[in-house]
N, C-alpha and C positions, 0 to 999 in steps of 0.2 A: 520420417518420424511422426508417430502419431503420440499427441500429449492431449490430456483432456481432463485436467485436475483442477478443482476450484473449491474453495472454502469460505464460508461466512461464519463469523463469530460475533455473538452479542456478548461483550465482557463488562464487568463493573467498570466504573469510572473511578479507577484506584491504580496505583502504581504497580501493584503485583501483576495487573493485566498485561504489563509489557513483557515479562518474561513467559507468562503463559502463551500469549501469541506467538512470540519468538520462537519458542520450542515448537509449537504445533507447525508453523511453516517451515521451519528447517526439517522436521520429521517429514513433511508431506513432500518437500522437495527430494529430499533423500530417497525416500520409497520411489518416486518417479524417476531417480536416476541422474539427477541434476548433479553438476559437478560440485564438489564441496565448498569451493571458492565462491561460486556463483550463490549457493545457498546462503553461506555466511555473509556476502554482501546484501543479500535480500533480507536476512534477519536484522541486519544494521539498520537497513533502510526502514523496515517496519518498526523498529524500536524507536527510532527518531521520529517517525510520524506519530505514533501513539504518544509519546513523551510530548510532542509539541500539543497534541490535542489535549493532554491533561494539565499542561502548564498554561496554556494561552487560550482555552475555549471552555465552553460550559458542556455538560452532558447533553446526550439526547434523553428524551423521556424515559423514565424508570432508572435514571442515573447509570446510563450505559454508554459505551463507544462501540460503534461497529467496525469490524475488521473484516477485510476480505482479499482473497487474491485468486487469481485465475492464471493457469499455465497454458500456453498454446505452443504451436510448433517452433516458434523462434523468440518468444519473449514471455515474461513474467509480469503481470499487472497487478500492482498491491494498491488498496484504498482503505483510507481510514475516515470514518464519518464521526462527527461531533455535532453539538448544538450551536455551534459558530461562536464568534468572539468579538472583540471590539476592532481588532485589526485584521487584514488579509495576510495570510502567511506568504513570507518573502525572504529570500536569501539575504542575511546580515553579513557585514564584514567587522566582526568585533576586533577589539584592539588585542594586541599581543598578552596582555595580562587579564583580559576578560575571562570570567568564570564560565560564561555560557555564551549562547548565540551562533554556534556553529552547526547545529543540527541540519538545516536545510541546505547548508552548503555541502554537508556530507550527502544528503539526498541528491543534490545536483551533481555532483561529481560521480556517483556510483549510478546514476540513472541515464537512460536514453533520453527520456523526457519525463517531466512531471508537470502538474498542475492543480489548480484549485477548482472546484465546482461548488457553487453557492445555490441552494435551491430557491426557486423565484419567490417563495413566501419567507426567504431567509432564515428559516428554522433549522437549517441543515447546511453543514459545510463538508465537503468531501475533498481530501488531499490526496492525490494518487500519483503513482510513479511506476513507469515501465523499464524492466531491466532486461538485458541481453540474456538469452537463455544458453547454458553450456550443460551439455549431457555427457555422462561417462559412457553410455551405451545405448545406442537406439533400440536394441532389442529388448532391453529391460523396461521401455516404455509400454510395449505390447504386453508384457507380461504383468505389468504393475496394475492394470485395470484402470477403472475410473473411481476416484477418491472423492467424487463430488459429494459436497454437502448443501442440499437445496441449490443447484445450479442457476435456477430461476431467479434467486434472489440478487446473483450478480449483475444482471442487466438492470435490476431494479436500483441496485446501489449506484452504478454508473449513469443512472438517470437517462435510460433509454439511449446510452452511448453518447450522450451529451451533445445533440444536435448542433451543428456549427452554427446556427442562428440564435442559439440560447445565450443571452447575455450574461448568464451566470458562469460560464466556463472562461477560465483564464489558463492559458498555456504558460506556465512560468519559465519552462526551459525547454529547449528541443535541440538534440544534437542528431547528426546524421549516423545511423548505425554502421 
């Protein structure tokens, strides 16, 4: 199976960006032949990551949030970058009657692994997640072509693949696939 789809979106730091990003991601995944259930899970993970950025962090310069995804042969990587906040994103265990606090728990359950990267200057935080990829038909990938939008920006977003010696990288959760 050959998959090579990526997108980077610069969206306004507003609640309406959640739906815009989710629809674009699900559209890209559907066009690439990804199973509907996988696309829906990915949409939910992306929605939670953007919602957390809007609720708990500051915007990047120009009042934006950067959203990116990359599809390869066996997984989907999703990342949301913001201007950072006073806390490090972590899974909470809210009480049964709590109104919120479940977002990263959902991300944790749906992802193979996820984590947080904070730039060395502290001006940017990226929360990322990897999901297992499911496809309807391998032949659809060859026909779909590359939907990449500025593919070089993905590696920049992931900060040079987060070198293992970089103190800014925290793997929050990892599961064996």
